[in-house]
N, C-alpha and C positions, 0 to 999 in steps of 0.2 A: 603691632604684633599681638597685643592683648585682644583687640577686636577680632583679629583673624582667628585666634584660638577659640574665642567665644563663639564665633560663627561656625567653626568646624565642630565644636562641641554640640551646638544646636542641631547641626545637620546630622551628626552621628546619633543623637538622641531621636531625631525624627526617623532615621533609617532603622534603628532598633525597634521603634514603635511600629513602623510599617511592616517590618520583617515578622514581628510577633502576630500582627493581624493576618498577614498572608499565611503564616504557619497554621493558625487557627482555622482559617478558611479552607486551606488545603486539607486539613484533617477532616473537616466537615464534608467536603466534596468526596473524599475517599470513602467515608461512611455511606454517603448517598449512593455512590457508584456500587459499592458492595451490596447494598440493599436492592438496587435496581437489577444487578446481575442475578441476585438470588431470585427475585420475582420473575425475571426473564426465564430462568431455568424451570421454575415451577410452571409457568404458562406454557413453555415448550413441552414439558412432560404431559400436561393436560391436553395439549393439542395432539400429541402422538396417541394418547389414550383414546381421544375422540375419533381420530382417524381410523384406528383399529376397530372401534365399535361400529363406525359407519360402514367400513368395508365388510364386516361380518353381517350387518343388516342387509347390505346390498346383495350378498350371496343368498340370502333367504328369500328375496323377491323373485317371483316368477318372471321368466323372460317374456318379452313382447311377442305376441303371436299375430302380428299383422302381415 
């Protein structure tokens, strides 16, 4: 009985340790995701701006006269 309780206690300690590591890793991944989403929004905005500028430039080019 004592051995079983000690084994359960060890398993519980391991579970708590793994749970803490997973919680830390999860928080890190959430931060990385937030940063990646922020970068994605910035790049998307830059892409839209570049598209608008290119469209304006294309309008200023003379048409082909072939």
